[in-house]
C-alpha positions as CSV (number, residue, x, y, z in Angstrom):
1,M,-23.3,17.7,15.5
2,A,-20.1,19.4,16.3
3,P,-16.9,18.3,14.5
4,A,-14.9,15.7,16.3
5,K,-11.7,16.9,17.8
6,W,-9.5,14.5,15.5
7,F,-11.1,15.7,12.3
8,Y,-9.1,18.1,9.9
9,P,-10.2,19.0,6.5
10,D,-7.9,18.5,3.5
11,E,-4.9,20.8,3.2
12,P,-5.6,24.0,1.0
13,T,-3.7,24.0,-2.2
14,F,-3.2,26.4,-5.1
15,W,-6.2,24.7,-6.9
16,T,-8.5,24.5,-3.8
17,P,-7.5,27.4,-1.6
18,S,-9.2,27.7,1.8
19,I,-9.4,30.0,4.8
20,R,-10.5,27.9,7.6
21,A,-11.8,30.6,9.7
22,I,-14.3,31.5,7.0
23,D,-15.1,27.9,6.0
24,S,-15.9,27.0,9.7
25,R,-18.1,30.0,10.1
26,I,-19.8,29.6,6.6
27,S,-20.3,25.9,7.3
28,A,-22.6,26.8,10.3
29,Q,-24.9,28.4,7.9
30,S,-25.9,25.5,6.0
31,S,-28.8,27.0,4.3
32,S,-27.8,30.6,4.2
33,T,-27.4,33.0,0.9
34,A,-23.8,33.4,2.1
35,L,-23.0,29.8,2.0
36,K,-24.4,29.6,-1.7
37,F,-22.5,32.7,-2.8
38,Y,-19.2,31.1,-1.1
39,R,-19.7,27.9,-3.0
40,Y,-20.2,29.7,-6.2
41,S,-17.0,31.8,-5.6
42,R,-15.0,28.7,-5.2
43,L,-16.4,27.3,-8.4
44,S,-15.3,30.5,-10.1
45,W,-11.8,30.1,-8.9
46,V,-12.0,26.5,-10.5
47,I,-13.0,27.9,-13.7
48,I,-10.6,30.8,-13.8
49,T,-7.7,28.4,-13.2
50,I,-8.6,25.9,-16.1
51,P,-6.2,27.4,-18.6
52,L,-3.4,26.9,-16.2
53,H,-4.6,23.4,-15.4
54,I,-4.5,22.6,-19.2
55,L,-0.8,23.8,-19.6
56,T,0.4,21.5,-16.6
57,S,-1.6,18.5,-17.8
58,L,0.0,18.9,-21.3
59,I,3.5,19.3,-19.5
60,V,3.0,16.2,-17.5
61,T,1.7,14.2,-20.4
62,V,4.6,15.1,-22.8
63,A,7.4,15.1,-20.1
64,P,6.3,12.8,-17.3
65,T,9.8,12.4,-15.8
66,L,10.3,16.0,-15.2
67,P,10.8,16.9,-11.5
68,L,7.5,18.9,-11.1
69,P,6.3,20.4,-7.9
70,I,3.6,18.8,-5.7
71,W,0.6,21.1,-6.8
72,V,0.8,19.8,-10.6
73,P,-2.1,17.4,-10.7
74,G,-1.6,13.9,-11.6
75,R,2.2,14.1,-11.8
76,H,2.7,10.8,-10.1
77,R,0.0,9.0,-12.3
78,P,1.9,7.2,-15.1
79,T,-0.9,5.5,-16.3
80,W,-3.4,8.3,-16.8
81,T,-4.1,9.5,-20.3
82,W,-4.2,13.1,-21.2
83,R,-8.0,13.1,-20.8
84,Q,-7.8,11.7,-17.2
85,R,-5.1,14.1,-16.3
86,F,-7.3,17.0,-17.4
87,I,-10.7,15.5,-16.2
88,Y,-9.9,13.9,-13.0
89,P,-8.6,17.1,-11.1
90,I,-11.5,19.2,-12.4
91,F,-14.0,16.8,-11.0
92,H,-12.2,17.0,-7.7
93,R,-12.2,20.6,-7.7
94,I,-16.0,21.0,-8.7
95,V,-16.9,18.6,-6.0
96,W,-14.8,20.6,-3.5
97,S,-16.3,24.0,-4.5
98,F,-19.8,22.8,-3.4
99,T,-19.4,19.9,-0.9
100,G,-16.1,21.2,0.7
101,V,-17.7,23.5,3.0
102,G,-21.3,23.3,4.7
103,G,-23.6,20.4,4.9
104,P,-26.0,18.9,2.3
105,L,-26.3,20.8,-0.8
106,W,-30.2,21.0,-0.9
107,E,-33.4,19.7,0.5
108,I,-34.8,16.8,-1.6
109,T,-38.6,17.2,-1.9
110,D,-41.2,14.4,-2.4
111,Q,-41.5,15.5,-6.0
112,D,-37.7,15.5,-6.4
113,A,-37.4,11.8,-5.1
114,R,-39.9,10.7,-7.8
115,E,-38.3,12.8,-10.7
116,I,-36.8,10.8,-13.6
117,S,-33.7,12.4,-15.1
118,T,-34.6,14.0,-18.5
119,I,-30.9,14.1,-19.6
120,V,-30.5,10.5,-19.3
121,L,-33.9,9.8,-20.9
122,A,-32.9,11.8,-23.9
123,E,-29.6,9.8,-24.3
124,E,-31.7,6.6,-24.1
125,K,-34.0,7.7,-26.7
126,K,-31.2,7.8,-29.2
127,R,-30.3,4.1,-28.9
128,P,-31.9,1.5,-30.9
129,Q,-35.2,0.1,-29.8
130,D,-33.9,-3.3,-28.9
131,K,-31.3,-1.7,-26.7
132,R,-33.4,1.0,-25.0
133,V,-34.1,0.8,-21.3
134,H,-37.6,1.9,-20.3
135,V,-37.8,3.6,-16.8
136,W,-40.8,4.5,-14.6
137,V,-41.5,5.1,-11.1
138,E,-43.7,3.4,-8.5
139,D,-44.3,3.9,-4.9
140,I,-43.9,0.9,-2.7
141,Q,-45.8,0.9,0.7
142,P,-43.7,-0.2,3.8
143,P,-44.5,-3.7,5.5
144,R,-46.9,-3.9,8.1
145,D,-45.7,-4.2,11.7
146,E,-47.2,-7.6,12.0
147,E,-45.3,-8.9,9.0
148,R,-41.9,-8.3,11.1
149,W,-39.6,-7.1,8.3
150,I,-38.6,-3.9,10.0
151,V,-37.4,-4.9,13.5
152,N,-34.3,-4.3,15.8
153,E,-31.8,-2.3,14.2
154,A,-34.1,-1.0,11.7
155,V,-36.5,0.6,14.3
156,D,-36.0,4.0,15.8
157,P,-36.6,3.5,19.6
158,R,-37.6,7.1,20.0
159,G,-40.3,6.6,17.4
160,E,-39.2,9.6,15.2
161,V,-38.0,8.0,12.1
162,L,-40.8,5.7,10.7
163,P,-41.1,3.6,7.6
164,Q,-42.9,5.3,4.7
165,A,-43.5,4.8,1.0
166,T,-40.4,4.6,-1.0
167,P,-40.2,5.5,-4.7
168,C,-38.9,2.6,-6.8
169,F,-37.4,3.3,-10.1
170,W,-37.7,0.3,-12.5
171,F,-35.3,-0.1,-15.3
172,D,-36.3,-2.7,-18.0
173,L,-35.7,-3.6,-21.6
174,E,-39.3,-4.5,-21.8
175,K,-41.7,-1.6,-21.8
176,N,-44.1,-2.0,-18.9
177,E,-45.5,1.0,-17.1
178,S,-46.0,-1.0,-14.0
179,G,-43.6,-2.8,-11.8
180,R,-46.4,-5.2,-10.6
181,R,-45.4,-7.8,-13.1
182,L,-44.8,-10.9,-11.0
183,A,-41.4,-12.9,-11.2
184,R,-41.2,-15.4,-13.8
185,D,-39.8,-18.9,-12.9
186,G,-36.1,-18.5,-11.9
187,E,-36.1,-15.0,-13.0
188,R,-33.4,-12.8,-11.2
189,V,-33.7,-9.1,-10.4
190,V,-31.4,-6.5,-9.2
191,L,-32.0,-4.2,-6.3
192,F,-30.0,-1.0,-6.8
193,F,-29.0,1.9,-4.5
194,I,-27.6,5.0,-5.8
195,G,-24.6,6.9,-4.2
196,G,-24.3,10.4,-3.0
197,A,-22.8,10.2,0.5
198,Y,-26.4,9.6,1.8
199,T,-27.5,13.1,1.4
200,L,-28.2,13.2,-2.5
201,G,-28.6,11.1,-5.7
202,N,-31.4,9.7,-7.9
203,P,-31.4,6.1,-9.4
204,S,-32.1,7.5,-12.9
205,A,-29.1,10.1,-12.6
206,G,-26.0,8.7,-14.7
207,H,-26.1,5.4,-16.5
208,I,-25.2,2.6,-14.1
209,A,-28.7,1.5,-13.5
210,F,-29.5,1.6,-17.2
211,E,-26.5,-0.4,-17.9
212,Q,-27.1,-3.0,-15.6
213,A,-30.4,-3.7,-17.1
214,R,-29.1,-3.4,-20.6
215,K,-25.7,-5.7,-20.2
216,S,-27.7,-8.5,-18.3
217,G,-31.2,-8.2,-19.8
218,L,-32.5,-8.2,-16.0
219,R,-34.8,-5.9,-14.5
220,V,-33.5,-3.4,-12.4
221,A,-35.3,-1.8,-9.3
222,G,-33.6,1.4,-8.0
223,A,-34.8,2.2,-4.5
224,N,-34.6,5.9,-4.0
225,Y,-34.3,5.8,-0.3
226,R,-34.7,8.9,1.8
227,K,-31.5,11.2,1.9
228,A,-30.2,12.6,5.1
229,T,-30.6,16.2,4.3
230,S,-31.9,16.5,7.9
231,E,-31.8,14.6,11.2
232,S,-35.4,13.5,10.6
233,K,-34.2,11.7,7.4
234,G,-31.1,10.2,9.0
235,F,-30.6,6.4,10.0
236,P,-32.5,4.3,10.4
237,A,-34.7,5.8,7.4
238,A,-32.4,4.6,4.4
239,L,-32.5,0.9,5.9
240,Q,-36.1,1.1,6.2
241,D,-36.6,2.2,2.8
242,A,-34.2,-0.4,1.5
243,I,-36.1,-3.2,3.3
244,T,-39.4,-1.9,2.1
245,V,-38.4,-2.5,-1.7
246,Y,-36.5,-5.7,-0.8
247,K,-39.8,-7.1,0.8
248,H,-41.7,-5.9,-2.3
249,L,-39.4,-7.8,-4.7
250,A,-39.5,-11.1,-2.5
251,C,-43.2,-11.0,-1.2
252,D,-45.3,-9.1,-3.5
253,L,-43.7,-10.0,-6.7
254,G,-42.3,-13.5,-5.7
255,Y,-38.5,-13.0,-6.6
256,R,-36.4,-15.8,-5.2
257,D,-33.2,-14.6,-6.8
258,I,-32.4,-11.2,-5.8
259,V,-29.1,-9.5,-6.3
260,I,-28.2,-6.2,-4.2
261,S,-26.0,-3.6,-6.0
262,G,-24.9,-0.2,-4.8
263,D,-22.2,2.5,-5.7
264,S,-20.3,4.4,-3.1
265,A,-22.8,5.1,-0.1
266,G,-25.3,3.0,-2.1
267,G,-22.8,0.2,-1.8
268,G,-22.6,0.9,1.9
269,L,-26.4,0.7,2.2
270,A,-26.3,-2.6,0.1
271,L,-23.8,-3.9,2.8
272,T,-26.1,-2.9,5.6
273,L,-29.2,-4.4,4.1
274,Q,-27.2,-7.6,3.3
275,L,-26.1,-7.8,7.0
276,Y,-29.6,-7.1,8.4
277,L,-31.3,-9.6,6.2
278,A,-28.8,-12.3,7.2
279,N,-27.8,-11.5,10.6
280,T,-30.9,-10.2,11.9
281,L,-34.0,-11.6,10.0
282,A,-32.8,-14.8,9.1
283,K,-31.7,-15.6,12.6
284,S,-35.0,-14.3,14.1
285,A,-37.5,-16.6,15.7
286,N,-40.3,-15.0,13.5
287,I,-38.8,-15.1,10.0
288,P,-41.1,-13.1,7.8
289,T,-43.2,-15.0,5.3
290,S,-41.7,-15.4,1.9
291,F,-38.2,-14.4,3.2
292,V,-35.3,-15.1,0.9
293,L,-31.5,-14.3,1.3
294,P,-29.9,-12.2,-1.3
295,S,-28.0,-14.2,-3.9
296,G,-25.4,-11.6,-5.0
297,L,-23.9,-8.3,-4.0
298,I,-22.1,-5.8,-6.1
299,L,-20.2,-3.2,-4.5
300,L,-19.1,-0.3,-6.6
301,S,-16.4,1.7,-4.7
302,P,-18.4,1.2,-1.5
303,W,-18.2,3.5,1.5
304,C,-17.8,0.9,4.2
305,D,-16.2,2.5,7.3
306,L,-18.5,5.3,8.6
307,S,-16.2,5.6,11.6
308,L,-13.8,7.4,9.1
309,T,-10.6,5.9,10.5
310,T,-8.9,5.4,7.3
311,L,-9.5,8.6,5.5
312,L,-6.4,10.8,6.4
313,P,-3.9,9.9,3.7
314,P,-0.7,12.2,3.6
315,I,-0.4,15.2,1.2
316,G,0.8,14.0,-2.1
317,S,-0.5,10.4,-1.6
318,P,-2.5,8.7,-4.7
319,Q,-5.7,9.2,-2.6
320,T,-5.4,13.1,-2.7
321,D,-6.3,12.9,-6.5
322,D,-9.6,11.5,-5.7
323,M,-12.8,13.5,-6.3
324,L,-13.9,13.1,-2.6
325,N,-13.0,15.5,0.1
326,L,-12.8,14.8,3.8
327,T,-15.1,17.7,4.7
328,H,-18.0,16.3,2.7
329,L,-17.6,12.9,3.9
330,F,-17.3,13.9,7.6
331,F,-20.5,16.2,7.4
332,S,-22.4,13.4,5.5
333,S,-21.5,10.6,7.9
334,N,-22.5,13.0,11.0
335,I,-26.0,13.9,9.7
336,Y,-26.7,10.3,8.5
337,L,-25.8,9.0,11.8
338,S,-27.2,11.8,13.9
339,N,-29.9,10.0,15.4
340,L,-27.6,7.6,17.0
341,A,-26.3,10.5,19.3
342,P,-27.4,10.3,22.9
343,R,-29.9,12.8,24.1
344,D,-30.8,14.1,27.8
345,T,-34.3,13.0,27.2
346,D,-33.4,9.5,26.5
347,S,-34.7,6.8,28.8
348,N,-32.2,4.1,30.4
349,N,-30.8,2.2,27.4
350,L,-33.7,3.6,25.2
351,G,-36.0,1.0,26.8
352,M,-33.7,-2.0,25.7
353,D,-32.1,-4.6,28.0
354,E,-28.3,-4.2,28.7
355,E,-27.3,-6.9,26.3
356,E,-29.5,-5.6,23.5
357,Y,-28.4,-2.0,23.8
358,R,-24.6,-2.9,24.1
359,R,-24.8,-4.6,20.6
360,S,-27.1,-1.9,19.0
361,P,-26.5,1.0,16.9
362,W,-27.2,3.3,19.6
363,A,-24.5,2.1,21.6
364,L,-21.8,1.5,19.0
365,R,-22.8,4.3,16.6
366,S,-20.4,4.6,13.6
367,R,-18.5,1.5,14.9
368,H,-21.5,-0.9,14.4
369,P,-20.6,-3.7,11.9
370,Y,-23.8,-2.8,9.8
371,Y,-22.3,0.6,8.9
372,S,-18.5,-0.1,9.3
373,P,-18.0,-3.7,7.9
374,A,-14.5,-2.7,7.0
375,R,-13.4,-2.6,10.6
376,E,-11.6,-5.4,11.9
377,D,-14.1,-5.8,14.9
378,A,-16.8,-6.4,12.2
379,R,-15.3,-9.9,11.6
380,P,-17.6,-11.9,14.1
381,T,-20.8,-10.4,12.3
382,L,-19.4,-11.3,9.0
383,A,-18.7,-14.8,10.2
384,A,-22.2,-15.2,11.4
385,V,-23.5,-14.2,8.0
386,H,-21.2,-16.7,6.3
387,K,-22.5,-19.2,8.6
388,V,-26.0,-18.6,7.8
389,Y,-25.3,-19.1,4.0
390,Q,-23.3,-22.2,4.7
391,D,-26.2,-23.6,7.0
392,C,-28.5,-23.1,4.0
393,G,-26.1,-24.4,1.5
394,E,-26.2,-21.2,-0.5
395,A,-23.3,-19.0,-1.8
396,L,-23.5,-15.3,-1.6
397,R,-21.5,-14.2,-4.7
398,I,-19.9,-10.8,-4.1
399,L,-18.2,-8.6,-6.8
400,V,-16.3,-5.4,-5.5
401,I,-14.9,-3.0,-8.0
402,S,-12.6,0.0,-6.8
403,G,-10.0,2.3,-7.8
404,G,-6.5,2.4,-6.5
405,A,-6.5,6.2,-6.1
406,E,-9.7,6.7,-4.5
407,R,-10.5,7.9,-0.8
408,F,-11.9,4.5,0.2
409,T,-9.0,2.4,-1.3
410,L,-7.7,1.3,2.3
411,E,-11.1,0.5,3.8
412,I,-12.3,-1.3,0.7
413,R,-9.2,-3.4,0.9
414,N,-10.0,-4.0,4.6
415,L,-13.6,-5.0,3.9
416,V,-12.3,-7.5,1.2
417,A,-9.7,-9.0,3.7
418,N,-12.4,-9.3,6.2
419,L,-14.8,-11.1,3.8
420,E,-11.9,-13.6,2.8
421,A,-10.9,-14.1,6.1
422,V,-14.2,-15.3,7.3
423,S,-14.8,-17.3,4.3
424,G,-11.6,-19.1,4.6
425,S,-12.3,-20.4,8.1
426,G,-14.7,-23.3,9.1
427,L,-15.0,-24.6,5.7
428,E,-15.0,-28.1,7.1
429,G,-17.6,-30.1,9.0
430,D,-17.2,-32.1,11.8
431,Q,-16.3,-35.2,9.9
432,G,-13.9,-33.3,7.5
433,A,-16.4,-32.9,4.8
434,K,-16.5,-29.8,2.7
435,L,-19.3,-27.4,3.6
436,Q,-21.1,-25.8,0.7
437,G,-22.2,-22.2,0.7
438,G,-20.8,-19.1,2.2
439,F,-19.1,-16.4,0.6
440,E,-17.5,-16.2,-3.0
441,V,-15.7,-12.9,-3.1
442,R,-13.9,-11.3,-6.2
443,H,-12.2,-7.9,-6.0
444,I,-11.0,-5.8,-8.9
445,E,-8.8,-2.9,-8.0
446,V,-7.9,-0.8,-11.1
447,E,-4.6,1.0,-10.6
448,D,-4.6,4.9,-10.5
449,E,-8.5,4.9,-10.8
450,I,-10.8,7.3,-8.8
451,H,-13.9,6.8,-7.0
452,V,-16.8,5.4,-8.9
453,F,-14.7,5.5,-12.1
454,M,-16.9,2.9,-13.6
455,L,-19.9,5.2,-13.7
456,L,-17.8,7.7,-15.9
457,P,-18.5,7.6,-19.6
458,P,-15.8,5.9,-21.5
459,S,-14.4,8.9,-23.2
460,F,-13.4,10.1,-19.7
461,S,-12.0,6.8,-18.2
462,P,-10.6,3.9,-20.5
463,N,-11.4,1.5,-17.8
464,A,-15.2,2.4,-17.4
465,E,-16.7,0.5,-20.1
466,G,-14.8,-2.9,-19.1
467,M,-15.9,-2.8,-15.6
468,V,-19.5,-2.2,-16.7
469,D,-19.1,-5.4,-18.8
470,K,-17.9,-7.2,-15.8
471,I,-20.9,-6.3,-13.8
472,G,-23.1,-7.5,-16.7
473,Q,-21.4,-10.9,-16.9
474,F,-21.6,-11.2,-13.0
475,L,-25.3,-10.8,-13.3
476,L,-25.9,-13.4,-15.8
């Protein structure tokens, strides 16, 4: 899709130089050798400038009050340790070198989607036996049409994106090479979605899925949803895969207490699934057999506004220290939602009646509340979900953790404001009696922290381990 007229990439700096004429031309060759060479050339510049970066990091640490120029990294971050001053800008530049130009980094094959990270497994083997998390992969077959799990917003009206088997990564302190063990009475399970801007990521890469299982003692099911590396894998593929694994947990294995978790784009998908389950399926005339609402939601630096209306901070603002860059977010959201763009061959309203089409993703596109619940116009949908939980007398516990220096800071604050606004209204019934259920929201924003800092090793971020502990406490 062509870039929107309002879109401008991050301004070039000494550390991340750019020639926009070359960038735009190279970006159109998303799989070319020239693009790969250009990305590695940018990475070479990052490596060459590391000695100067070390020097400036030391100066800022030793003399934080010096009037330093704007290009000095972390100069307005008084809470950063020396390690953060050194590591965070390097993260930003490495991510910039590969994702700041062009589209998806690579195509993900079926084999890739089922591969367990050998690096993380090697780290796990170093742990004591009673603290070691075991991981294995199982393919989950999609629900049958007559089961009515994949309907409405989860269906591609053109019939091009169809449900398919989804790799499910199981993380468990118990050694069990099959996920087919049925739920025990009252047992809670975690459904986890990895981040990666909807275009990359694997549940076994990194430690967050392992730590959720280790800290809580619960089983964690990591749904490796299809990544939007091409239009054929764009929306609604990820939602279909999320529904597939959720249905497996609820119906096939019998779990009645399911917590949905996700980081970054995975947090966005967790929100999309939550809204779909409570606003579409729970209100359906044909509720699927064994349907159950999620009991909890863990959102780690969630990407919750795909309309990208809050992603243009001024130069030198706290958010420019973050690892994310505008170009990557723009291209990723574009390809993820590419199927929502109108086509000349489309029938009138894609076969929907006028009212159904008006509220559908194909009419609202990135403004649809399922993808952008941080927008103010998403409040009616969130209020409807809140009422579903109230009518059931159940509570949806929501934990949101974010950094104060990440690109998504504003939209995450907007999301929390929306959730608190709808949960603070209509709390009394007709007779003035207090209604039970609804949203129980807790937001932890850590000052000066970057995007998904809780996924970093404690040696990188002094706040990471504490946040992982809070996730474990939430799950207990």
